[in-house]
N, C-alpha and C positions, 0 to 999 in steps of 0.2 A: 504519720505526722500527728503530733499531740495537739488536739483541738480543745482541750479542757480550758475553761475560763481562768484568767489569772487570779491568784489568791487576793482576797480583800486586804487592803493595807491596814496597818495599825491605826488606833484612834487619831494620833497626831497627824499622820499622813492622810487619814480620811478627811480631817478638817481642811487640810491643805488642798485636797482634791476638790472638795465642795467649793472652796473659795475660788479655785481656778475655773471650775465650771460656771460659777456664778458670774465671774468677770467676763467670761466668754459669752454668757447668755445676755449680758446687758445690752449690747447692740441689737440682738434679736428682739429683746423686749421693746426697745425704742422703735425699731422698724415695724414690729407687729402692731404696736399701739397706733402709730401713725397710719399704717395701712388699714387697720381696723376702722379708724375714724374716717378716713377717706372712703373706704368701702361702704360705711354706714351712710355717709352723705350721698354717695352715688346711688345706693339702693333706695334710699328715701326719695331722692330725686326721680328715679325711675318709677317709683310707685305713685308719686304725686303728679308726675307729668300727665297721665290720663285725666286726672281730676282737673288739673289746670286747663288742659285742652277742652274738657267738657264745660268748665265754667266759662271760658271765653266763647265757646259755641252758644251757650245759653244767653250770654249777654248780646252776642251778635243777632241771635234770633229775636230777642226782646226788642233790640233797637230797630230791626227791620219791621217788626209788627207795629211798634209805636210810630215809626216814621210813616208807615202806610196810613195809619189812622189820622195822624196830624196833617198829612198831605191831603187826604180827602176832606178834612175839615176846612183847611185853608182854601182849597179849590172850590168847594161848595159856597163858601162865603164870598169869594170873588165872583163866581158865576151869578149868585143872587144879587150882588150889588150892581151888576151890569145887565140885569134882566130888563129888556125894553118895556114890557108891560108894567112891571113894578115901577120903573123909573117914570113912566108917563103918569101912572096913578098918583105917585108921590108929588110930582110937579104940579098936578091939578088939585092937590089937597083932597083927593077922592079917597076917603078912608075906607068905604066899603070895597072899592076895587083893590086898595092896598091889602086889606084883610084877606080878600080872596086870593091875591097873588101869593101872599105868605103862606096861606093854608095849602094852596095847591103845591107849592114847593116843598112844604113839610111832609105832605103825604107822598110825594114822588121821590124824596131823597131818603137818606139814612135816618134812623130814629134818633134825631137830635133831641136833647132835653128841652131846648128853648130856641125859638127863632123870633127876633124882634126887630122893629124899626124904631130907632132913636133919632129924634130930630136934632137940629143944630144947637138947641138949648139944653140937651141932655135928658129930655123927658121921653118916656116910652109912648109912642103913638099907636103902635099895633104890636101884638105878641101872640105867638102860637106856643102852647105848652104841650109836651108829650107825656101822657099819663098812661102807664101800662101799655105802651106801644100805640096809643091812639092820639093823633094830633087834634087839639081843640083850640078854638079861638077864645082868648081871654077877654072878658067883658071890660068895658072902658073903666068901670069903677075900680077894678083890681090892677090897673096899669100904674106903674110908678110915675108919679108926677113931680117928685122932689127934684132937687138940683143934681149937679154932676157928682157921680160916685167916684171913689178913688181909682177904680180900674179904668174909668173913662179918661182920666187925665193923660194917660200914655197914648191916647188915640187922637190927640188934638192936631197932629201934623200928618194925618193920613194922606197918601197920594191917590190920584184918581184910579189907578189900576193896582192897588195894593190891598192885601188881606193880612192883617197883623194879629198876632196872638197877644192875649193879656196874661197877667199872672194867674196862677192857680187859685181857685176859690173853693174853700171847704165850707159846705153849707148843708145842714140838716142831714148828715151822713152821706152826703154826695160830694164828689170831687169834680168841679166844673173847669173846663178849659174853653175860653171864648176866643172866637176869631171874628174880627170886624173888618168891613170893607165899606168905603164911602159911597154915597148916593148923590148924583148931581141931576138938576132939572135940565130942561131943554135949553136954557140960556147959560148953562155952565156954572150955576151957583150950587154950592154944596147944600144939600137938604138933609144933612145928618148921615147916618150910617146904618147898615144892617149888621146885626150881631147874631152869630150862630154859636150856640153853646153845646158842647159835647160833655156828656157825663162819662168820666174815665173809669167808672166802676167795671164796666164790661171789659175794657182793655186790661184792667188789673186782674180780672178773673182769667183772662186768656194768658196773662203772664204767669199766674199761679199754676196754670195747667202745663206749662213747660217744665218737664222734669228730667232729672239725670241722677243716676244712682250715686248716693253719697254727698249730694249737693242740695242745699236748701233752695226753695223757689227764688227766682230773681226778684229783687226789690227795686222800685223806682224811687229815687230821692230827688226832692225838689230843690230849687235854688237856695232855700234857706236851711237845708240840711234835714228837713223833716221827711219822713217816709210818706209817699203819696198813697194814702189808703183812706177808707171810708171814715175811720176814726182819726181825727186830727189832734186828739188830746195827748197822744204819746209824745214824749220829748224827742227831739231830733238828735242827729249824730253829734252836733256841737256839744251836747250834754252827755250823751251815753258813751261816745268814743271820740273825743276831740282830736286825738292823734290821727285816727283814720280820716276824719273830716279835713284836717289840715293837709294830709298827704293827697287826698283827692283833689283839693283845690290847687295844690302846687303842681302835681304831675298830670292830672286829668285822666291818665290811664296807667294802670299798674297793678301791683299785688302787695299785700301786707299780711304777715303772719304774726300771730300773737297767741296769748293763752286762750283766747276765745275761739281760735280756729284760723282759717286762712280766708282772706277777703280778696276778691278780684273786682275791680271797678273800672268803669269807662264813662267818660263825659259824653253828653248828648246835647246838640244844639238843634232845636226845632227849626225847620226851614219853611219858607213860604214860596209858592210857585211864582213864576214870572220874574218881574224885576223887584219883588218884595225884599224885605230885609230879614236879617237873622234876629231871632228873639234876643232880648237884652240879657236874659238870665239863662244859666246852664243847668240842665238836668243831669242826673247820674244814675247809672244802673250798677247795682252791686250783686255779686253772687258769693254766697257764703258756704265754705266747707266746714262742718261742725268740728269742734275740738275733739270729740270722741273719734270721729273718722280719722283725723290726722294723728291722734294718739295711737290708734290701732296700727296705722302704717309705721309710725315711729317705733313702736314696740316690736313689730315684725322685723323691721330692718335691723333694729338693735340686736334681736335674738340671732338673726342670720349672720350679721357681720361679727357679733361677739362670739358666736359658736365657731365660725370659721377661724377667727383670730385665736380662740382658745385651742382649737385643733392644731393650728400652725405652731402655736407656742409649745404645745405638748410635743409635737414632732421635733421642734427645735431643741427642746430639752433632751429628748431621747437621742437625737443625732449628736448633740454636743457631748452628752455623757458617753455615748457609744464611741465617739471619736476620741475622747479622752482615754477610754479603755484600750482602744486600738493603739494610741500613742504609748500608753504604759506597756502594752504588750510589745510594741516595736522597740521601746527602750530596753526591755528585758532581752528581746532577740538581738538587739545591737550589742548589748553587753556579752551575750553568749557568742555572737559573731566575732567580737573582738577577741574573746578568749580563744575561740577556734582559729581566728586569724593568727594569733600569736603561736598557737600550736602548729598551724600549717606553715607559718614562717620558719619555725624550728625544724619541722619535717622537711621543708623545702631546702633549708640550708644543709641539712644532713644529706638529702638526696643530691643536691648540687655537689657536695663533697664526694659522695659516692660516684656521681657521674664523672666528676673530674678524675677520680682514681681509675674508673673504667676507661675513660678516654685516654688516660696515660697508658694504661695497660694495652688498650687497643692500638695506640700509636707504637708501643713497643712490639706488639704482635705483628703489626703491619711492617714495621722495620725489620723484624726477624724474618717475616715471610719474604720481604724484598731481598734480604741477605741470602735466605735459602734459595730463592729463585735465581739470584745472581750467582750463588755458588753452583746451583744446578746448571745454569747457563754456561758459567766458566768451565765447569767440569765437562759439559757437552762439547764446548769449543775445544777444550784441551784434548778430549778424546778424539774429536774429529781431526784435529791438527796432528795429534801424536802419531796416528797410523801412517799418513803419507810422509810426515817428517821422519819418523823412525825408519820407514822403508827407504827414504832417500839417504839417511845417514848410514844404514847397513850397506846399501849399494855402494855409496861413496867409499866406505871403509874397505869393502871387498875390492873395489877398483884400485884403490891406493895400494893394497897389499899385492895384488897381481902385477900392478905397474912396477912396484919395487922388485918383485921376483924377476920381471923381464929385464929391468935395468941391470941387476946383478948378473943375469945370464949374458947380457950384451957385453958387460965389462969383462966377463970370463971368456968371451968369444964363442960361447956355445949357443947363441940365439940364432936359430935358423929363420929363414924367410917364412916358412909355414908357421912357426911359433909366433913370429911377429904379427902375421895375419890373424892368428887366433886371439892374440892379446888385443889388437885393435877392434876386432869384432866384439869381444867381451866389453871393451870400453864403450863402444857404440851402444850396446844393449844396456849397459849400466846407466849411461847418460839418458837414454830414453826413459828408463825407470825413474831416474831422479827428476827429469822434466815432468813426467806425468804426476809424480807425487807432489812436486812443488805447485803444479797447476791446480791439483785438487785442494791443496792447502790454501792457495789464493782464492779459489771459489768459496771455501768455507769462510774465509775472512770477509769476502764481499757480502755474503749473506748475513754475516754477523753485523756488518756495518749498516745493512738495511734496517736492522731492528732499531737502530738509533734514529731513524728518519722521523721527523715531526712536521707540523704544518709550516713551521718557519723555514725549513730547508728545502721545500718543494714548491713548484710553481702552481699558483692558483689563477684560473682564468675561466672565461665563459667558452664552452666548447660544445660540439654536437656529439651525442653518444655514438652516432653512426661512425664518426671518424675514429674513435677509440676502438670500437669493435672491428672495424676494417683493418686497423694496424695489428691488432691481436691475431686476426685470422691470417694475415700475410706472414707474420712472424712464426706462427705455429706451423704453417704450411712449409716454410723454409727449413724448419728443424726436422720435421718428419720423425717425431719420436715414436709414433705408432702408425705406420703407413696403412695398416689394414683397418684402422678405425675411421669411420666416416664422421666428419665434423660439420655440423649445421649451425650457423650463427644467424639468428633472425635480425633483419634490419630494424632500425628505430628512427624512421623518418620524422623530422621536425622536433625531436626531443632534445632540448638544450639544457645543460647544467652549468651552474656556477660553482665549480669544485676543483678537484685536483686530478687532472687526466692521467698523470704518470702512475700514482698509486692505484687508481681505478683499473687502468690497463694491466698493471702487475697482478691485481687480485684476480681478474678474469683469466689472465694467462696462467697463473699458478693453479687455479681450480681446474682448468681444462688439462693442463700438464699433469696434475695429480691424477685425474681420471684416466689419462692415456697410460700412465705408468702403473697404476695400481688396480684399476677396475677390470682390466683385461689381462692381468698377469697369469700366464699359463702355468707357472710353477707354483702358484698359490693354491690353497684348498679352501672351499670347494672350487671346482673348475668353473669357468664362466659359462654363460648360456650359449646355446648353439645358434641362436639367431644372430644376424649381422650386428657387429659392434657399432654403436652409434652414440655420439655425444651431441647434445643440443644445448644451445645457449639462447634463452628466451628473455624478453624484457617486457615489463608491464607497469603502468603507473596506477597506483591505488588512488581512486578519487576521494576516498574517505580520509585517509591519513596523509595523502600527498607525497607518499614515499615511492621511490623507484625500486621495483623488484627486478633483479637480474638473477635468473635461475639457470644453473648448469646441471643437466640431467644426463645420466648415462644408464645403459642397460647391462652393466657389467656384473661382477660377482658380489657387489655390496660390501659392507663393512661389518666385521665381526662385532658382536655385542661387547666382548671384553676390551676391544680396541677403541670402540666409539668414544668413550669419555675422554680419551687422551690424544685425540687426533690433532687438537690445536696446541698441545704442549710443545715447547721448543725442543728440537733435536730428538723428537720421538718419530721413529720410522720403522716400518716392517720390511724395509729393503736394505737393512744394514749390511754393508759389504757388497751390495749390488748397485751402488750409485745413489742410494737414498741418504739425505742429510737431515730430514726431520724439521726443516726450516720453512718449507713452502706454505703449508696450511697455517703455521704460526704467523707468518708474514701476512697472509690473508686476514686473519683475525685482528692482527695489530693495525693494519691499514684501515680496515672497516670501522673499528671502534675508536682509534686514536686520531685518525686523520680525516676520514670521510664523514664521521659523525653518525654512523649507522651500526649495523650488526650483521653477522653471518650465522646461519643455522643450517642443520643438516638432518635429513631423514633418509633412512636406508632400510633395505630389506635384503637379507642374505640371498644371493642367487637371482635377485630381481633388479638390482641397481641401486644407485644413490641419487639424492637430489640436494644440491647446495643452493641456498637462497641468500642473496645479498640484498639487504634493505638499507637504502641510503636516501637522504633528502636531496631534492634538486639543487638546493643551495646549502653548501657545507657550512657548518658553524665557524 
């Protein structure tokens, strides 16, 4: 097979091929571009997901840490406001005892930046400051004696069991968060409040210590949008990123991506223990993924998705071009195929014409062969009829001449009684000869008529093979063609056929009769065997083919090799002139093949005997 690539088309055809391939590639380009964009977004999302999860985890950890600090602050303020010793000292206006109670609490509690008692007029009456981790009592001259400060205005409606947060206070590089709880005397009158101040710088340091790869430290944003840090001079988010600040106020929780990177934010409401209230202002935690980190992930995703898309596009170009080459090759092969088809059609037409001529010749040959067979058959019949009829005619002529001589002698008066007796005896002998000749001619005619028997002229029915074999055995026993030959016919119990019992019986009868007449003929050469003459008829059903085998076996002289090919020919016999007609075996072959739907075969060995096998179906066609 020729596997060489097809020749490159001329320039005009080349441009057309390029245009066809380009049009076929257009859907691929669209699909690859869309798939590339989707794959880029998917890859980027897969790469950003760990960062998003890490940012949310940092925010959750920061919120837990801050909530713990503020909860401790609120709880300590509430506990201090309900301290019995401190309440008793404040009720009795016992400042030394009040100072002692505040100092004792400051030394026993967390290192708060300031703990103070502010009376109902808003003036500080006692205060403990924490300097470098040491709690010290502030002298009376350093206490604030002025009026109510702005942060105190939100504490005018404190409940007896409440600890409330104030707004953040940025002072001298410190970030203060105050928690206030009211103080009542023994008669239930409010005597001001205790204020516990927490410096958030330590909390901010802890928040800075929370790290995650690729993410900046978490930042705490106050209610006004400013970052909660020691330096309060930096502008807040309303100035630096108003879009982010607006989104944080609207959603409270979410994510925003911009040219500066990716921001994750979460709102936070400080809570107070017990029946206290929520703070009036909301804090925010934000985690920032730098733009460089996001840019690296974007570039990596773009390279990967772009490379895959380019590879797919190249494969699509190659596949489309290759497919177009295959189509061109197929078109060329189809053109060749059409040419070959036309040539084959012409050859077929010529072959059909030749076949028609051959069939016509074959028909003529078959017809000629039929005519030759018919001529041979007619010649055989004519020959078989000519002998007895000729003998009858000669005998009749002789009888007529002698009868005329006798009549003339009688008319002359010279016919004696003895002469009359002689004439009558001759007439009797002649009549016997005529009767025998005419009987033989009738037998030939009956056999000839049997050759014309077909399925339509014989009876078909369901019968047992045993019945047919028994009838054949009784008929052959009555004829006694060969009294010295033993005949054994095996029974066939239970074997039933749907066929033609008459022709089948005739076949078995003719085969056995043929063996009786020819197998043990003493006048033939070579002489038969010295063992007792036996003819056996056996039957067997072949399980593979479903055919019934009826076998006629003799141990006679066998059949000569030069005679064997002609034994089934009509009117062929080796006993010409001794009663043989040459019709028996031909009838067997005719009935087996034309009526019973089977066949008959023979095997022989000179001096050892012959074996005729009839193979027929249980149900005739």
